[in-house]
Backbone as a printed PyTorch tensor [residue, N CA C, xyz], in Angstrom:
tensor([[[  7.9050,  -2.7490, -10.0450],
         [  7.7840,  -3.6720,  -8.9410],
         [  8.2600,  -3.0140,  -7.6340]],

        [[  9.4120,  -2.3860,  -7.6710],
         [  9.9390,  -1.7050,  -6.4920],
         [  8.9560,  -0.6480,  -6.0070]],

        [[  8.3450,   0.0650,  -6.9220],
         [  7.3980,   1.1180,  -6.5660],
         [  6.2010,   0.5470,  -5.8060]],

        [[  5.7560,  -0.6390,  -6.1810],
         [  4.6350,  -1.2820,  -5.4970],
         [  4.9730,  -1.5530,  -4.0270]],

        [[  6.1870,  -1.9920,  -3.7770],
         [  6.6260,  -2.2510,  -2.4050],
         [  6.7350,  -0.9490,  -1.6040]],

        [[  7.2950,   0.0660,  -2.2210],
         [  7.4220,   1.3560,  -1.5410],
         [  6.0540,   1.9570,  -1.2320]],

        [[  5.1080,   1.7940,  -2.1410],
         [  3.7520,   2.2850,  -1.9060],
         [  3.0940,   1.5390,  -0.7560]],

        [[  3.3730,   0.2390,  -0.6340],
         [  2.8270,  -0.5480,   0.4700],
         [  3.3510,  -0.0240,   1.8050]],

        [[  4.6470,   0.2870,   1.8650],
         [  5.2290,   0.8510,   3.0900],
         [  4.5860,   2.2000,   3.3990]],

        [[  4.4230,   3.0370,   2.3870],
         [  3.8030,   4.3570,   2.5830],
         [  2.3770,   4.2290,   3.1150]],

        [[  1.6170,   3.2920,   2.5620],
         [  0.2330,   3.1060,   3.0100],
         [  0.1870,   2.6990,   4.4750]],

        [[  1.0560,   1.7700,   4.8510],
         [  1.0770,   1.3600,   6.2490],
         [  1.4630,   2.5220,   7.1500]],

        [[  2.4820,   3.2520,   6.7540],
         [  2.9580,   4.3620,   7.5840],
         [  1.9170,   5.4680,   7.7190]],

        [[  1.1570,   5.7170,   6.6790],
         [  0.2290,   6.8470,   6.6650],
         [ -1.2090,   6.5040,   7.0320]],

        [[ -1.5620,   5.1970,   7.0320],
         [ -2.9650,   4.8370,   7.2210],
         [ -3.2290,   3.7840,   8.2900]],

        [[ -2.2260,   3.0250,   8.6900],
         [ -2.4760,   1.8530,   9.5220],
         [ -2.7310,   2.2140,  10.9900]],

        [[ -3.6390,   1.4850,  11.6080],
         [ -3.9710,   1.6570,  13.0170],
         [ -4.0860,   0.2690,  13.6500]],

        [[ -3.0740,  -0.1300,  14.4090],
         [ -3.0510,  -1.4510,  15.0300],
         [ -4.1430,  -1.6220,  16.0720]],

        [[ -4.6940,  -0.5190,  16.5600],
         [ -5.6680,  -0.6050,  17.6320],
         [ -7.1090,  -0.6970,  17.1350]],

        [[ -7.2810,  -0.6230,  15.8230],
         [ -8.5820,  -0.9010,  15.2170],
         [ -8.8110,  -2.3990,  15.3940]],

        [[ -9.9220,  -2.7820,  15.9520],
         [-10.1540,  -4.1660,  16.3730],
         [ -9.9840,  -5.1700,  15.2240]],

        [[-10.3880,  -4.8140,  14.0340],
         [-10.2510,  -5.7220,  12.8860],
         [ -8.7760,  -5.9390,  12.5360]],

        [[ -7.9510,  -4.9350,  12.7240],
         [ -6.5190,  -5.0890,  12.4690],
         [ -5.8680,  -5.9450,  13.5500]],

        [[ -6.2560,  -5.7360,  14.7790],
         [ -5.6480,  -6.4300,  15.9140],
         [ -5.9960,  -7.9190,  15.9090]],

        [[ -7.2430,  -8.2550,  15.5690],
         [ -7.6910,  -9.6390,  15.7240],
         [ -8.2430, -10.2690,  14.4510]],

        [[ -8.3320,  -9.5210,  13.3750],
         [ -8.8900, -10.0610,  12.1440],
         [ -7.9050,  -9.9850,  11.0010]],

        [[ -8.4200, -10.0390,   9.7890],
         [ -7.5760,  -9.9410,   8.5950],
         [ -7.0230,  -8.5360,   8.4290]],

        [[ -7.7520,  -7.5610,   8.8960],
         [ -7.2500,  -6.1980,   8.8900],
         [ -7.5350,  -5.4260,   7.6290]],

        [[ -7.1980,  -4.1490,   7.6980],
         [ -7.4720,  -3.2210,   6.6090],
         [ -6.3590,  -3.1760,   5.5740]],

        [[ -5.1860,  -3.7140,   5.8930],
         [ -4.0500,  -3.6310,   4.9780],
         [ -3.4140,  -5.0050,   4.7400]],

        [[ -4.2550,  -5.9950,   4.6320],
         [ -3.7860,  -7.3710,   4.4410],
         [ -2.8940,  -7.4870,   3.2050]],

        [[ -3.2960,  -6.8530,   2.1200],
         [ -2.5440,  -6.9080,   0.8600],
         [ -1.1180,  -6.3750,   1.0430]],

        [[ -0.9870,  -5.2630,   1.7470],
         [  0.3300,  -4.6600,   1.9550],
         [  1.2220,  -5.5500,   2.8210]],

        [[  0.6550,  -6.1150,   3.8860],
         [  1.4450,  -7.0080,   4.7430],
         [  1.8980,  -8.2500,   3.9820]],

        [[  1.0140,  -8.8170,   3.1710],
         [  1.3710, -10.0090,   2.3940],
         [  2.4840,  -9.7040,   1.3940]],

        [[  2.4110,  -8.5610,   0.7510],
         [  3.4330,  -8.1730,  -0.2150],
         [  4.7840,  -7.9820,   0.4790]],

        [[  4.7970,  -7.2240,   1.5520],
         [  6.0520,  -6.9240,   2.2430],
         [  6.6480,  -8.1570,   2.9180]],

        [[  5.8350,  -9.1210,   3.2490],
         [  6.3310, -10.3620,   3.8610],
         [  7.2050, -11.1570,   2.8880]],

        [[  7.1420, -10.8480,   1.6260],
         [  7.9680, -11.5390,   0.6170],
         [  9.4190, -11.0550,   0.6310]],

        [[  9.6730,  -9.9350,   1.2830],
         [ 11.0440,  -9.4200,   1.3540],
         [ 11.9060, -10.3620,   2.1850]],

        [[ 13.1880, -10.4170,   1.8690],
         [ 14.0730, -11.3650,   2.5060],
         [ 14.9710, -10.7890,   3.6010]],

        [[ 14.7850,  -9.5660,   3.9860],
         [ 15.6080,  -8.9680,   5.0340],
         [ 15.4840,  -9.7270,   6.3510]],

        [[ 16.5660,  -9.7720,   7.0780],
         [ 16.6320, -10.5290,   8.3290],
         [ 15.5680, -10.1020,   9.3480]],

        [[ 15.2870,  -8.8140,   9.4100],
         [ 14.3600,  -8.2930,  10.4190],
         [ 12.9850,  -7.9430,   9.8550]],

        [[ 12.7180,  -8.3410,   8.6220],
         [ 11.4220,  -8.0260,   8.0060],
         [ 10.2660,  -8.5750,   8.8400]],

        [[ 10.2980,  -9.8510,   9.2670],
         [  9.1720, -10.3480,  10.0770],
         [  8.9660,  -9.5420,  11.3640]],

        [[ 10.0500,  -9.1440,  12.0040],
         [  9.9290,  -8.3490,  13.2340],
         [  9.3390,  -6.9710,  12.9440]],

        [[  9.7890,  -6.3400,  11.8750],
         [  9.2740,  -5.0170,  11.5130],
         [  7.7770,  -5.0810,  11.2180]],

        [[  7.3690,  -6.0780,  10.4540],
         [  5.9490,  -6.2040,  10.1090],
         [  5.1090,  -6.5580,  11.3370]],

        [[  5.6400,  -7.3880,  12.1970],
         [  4.9190,  -7.7590,  13.4240],
         [  4.7210,  -6.5220,  14.3230]],

        [[  5.7540,  -5.6920,  14.4510],
         [  5.6350,  -4.4890,  15.2720],
         [  4.5840,  -3.5520,  14.6820]],

        [[  4.6360,  -3.3500,  13.3800],
         [  3.6520,  -2.4770,  12.7340],
         [  2.2490,  -3.0290,  12.9670]],

        [[  2.0690,  -4.3100,  12.6930],
         [  0.7440,  -4.9300,  12.8000],
         [  0.1770,  -4.8400,  14.2200]],

        [[  1.0240,  -4.9930,  15.2190],
         [  0.5240,  -5.0770,  16.5990],
         [  0.6050,  -3.7680,  17.3910]],

        [[  1.4860,  -2.8580,  16.9830],
         [  1.7520,  -1.6850,  17.8370],
         [  1.5930,  -0.3260,  17.1760]],

        [[  1.5730,  -0.2510,  15.8720],
         [  1.6830,   1.0370,  15.1880],
         [  0.3370,   1.7100,  14.9690]],

        [[  0.2980,   2.9940,  15.2080],
         [ -0.8700,   3.8220,  14.9230],
         [ -0.3800,   5.0330,  14.1270]],

        [[ -0.8990,   5.2170,  12.9330],
         [ -0.4320,   6.2890,  12.0500],
         [ -0.6170,   7.6720,  12.6710]],

        [[ -1.4860,   7.7740,  13.6470],
         [ -1.6790,   9.0520,  14.3300],
         [ -0.3700,   9.5520,  14.9370]],

        [[  0.5030,   8.6180,  15.3160],
         [  1.7690,   8.9700,  15.9510],
         [  2.9630,   8.8580,  15.0090]],

        [[  2.7230,   8.8840,  13.7150],
         [  3.8050,   8.6420,  12.7530],
         [  4.9640,   9.6300,  12.8820]],

        [[  4.7010,  10.8560,  13.2410],
         [  5.7850,  11.8400,  13.3730],
         [  6.6620,  11.5570,  14.5910]],

        [[  6.1060,  10.9110,  15.5770],
         [  6.8660,  10.5850,  16.7790],
         [  7.6010,   9.2520,  16.6650]],

        [[  7.1250,   8.3820,  15.7870],
         [  7.6740,   7.0360,  15.6760],
         [  8.5170,   6.8370,  14.4220]],

        [[  8.7610,   7.8830,  13.6840],
         [  9.5140,   7.7790,  12.4450],
         [ 11.0080,   7.8660,  12.6740]],

        [[ 11.7020,   8.2390,  11.6470],
         [ 13.1400,   8.4150,  11.7600],
         [ 13.9210,   7.2630,  11.1620]],

        [[ 15.2300,   7.3700,  11.2130],
         [ 16.0890,   6.3870,  10.5450],
         [ 16.0930,   5.0100,  11.1950]],

        [[ 15.6100,   4.8980,  12.4260],
         [ 15.5890,   3.6070,  13.1020],
         [ 14.2060,   2.9620,  13.1130]],

        [[ 13.2730,   3.5330,  12.3990],
         [ 11.9070,   3.0050,  12.4010],
         [ 11.8050,   1.7550,  11.5270]],

        [[ 10.8080,   0.9290,  11.7780],
         [ 10.5790,  -0.2310,  10.9250],
         [ 10.3220,   0.1620,   9.4600]],

        [[  9.7350,   1.3280,   9.2650],
         [  9.4530,   1.7880,   7.8990],
         [ 10.7410,   2.1170,   7.1580]],

        [[ 11.6650,   2.7800,   7.8400],
         [ 12.9630,   3.0800,   7.2330],
         [ 13.6980,   1.7840,   6.9120]],

        [[ 13.6190,   0.8160,   7.8160],
         [ 14.2610,  -0.4790,   7.5740],
         [ 13.6620,  -1.1620,   6.3440]],

        [[ 12.3430,  -1.1910,   6.2470],
         [ 11.6970,  -1.8320,   5.0990],
         [ 12.0810,  -1.1310,   3.7920]],

        [[ 12.1390,   0.1900,   3.8090],
         [ 12.5470,   0.9190,   2.6080],
         [ 13.9910,   0.5730,   2.2200]],

        [[ 14.8420,   0.4520,   3.2050],
         [ 16.2360,   0.0840,   2.9470],
         [ 16.3210,  -1.3100,   2.3250]],

        [[ 15.5740,  -2.2520,   2.8590],
         [ 15.5610,  -3.6110,   2.3030],
         [ 15.0610,  -3.5910,   0.8680]],

        [[ 14.0170,  -2.8350,   0.6140],
         [ 13.4710,  -2.7220,  -0.7560],
         [ 14.5220,  -2.1630,  -1.6980]],

        [[ 15.2060,  -1.1050,  -1.2860],
         [ 16.2340,  -0.4980,  -2.1320],
         [ 17.3800,  -1.4800,  -2.4300]],

        [[ 17.7550,  -2.2690,  -1.4310],
         [ 18.8630,  -3.2060,  -1.6120],
         [ 18.4420,  -4.4610,  -2.3790]],

        [[ 17.2210,  -4.9020,  -2.1870],
         [ 16.7720,  -6.1740,  -2.7360],
         [ 16.1950,  -6.0660,  -4.1380]],

        [[ 15.5210,  -4.9620,  -4.4240],
         [ 14.8210,  -4.8720,  -5.7190],
         [ 15.5130,  -3.9440,  -6.6830]]])
């Protein structure tokens, strides 16, 4: 179960593009991953997912990563919760 959540975070980090019109205004390309991660109970999970959904482009993942990124936060919540 934990692995499924971690894979969802990896997919978003490596594949997601908020500026693709279907992601910005439609159901998007990673609906399954967002729905799964929304089940986490961390205090800032909704904010992290909202930022990814609206602002993140995997093209810039090396510039937007690090210990303070939403992805690092989601991984931390997964490790603590599951």
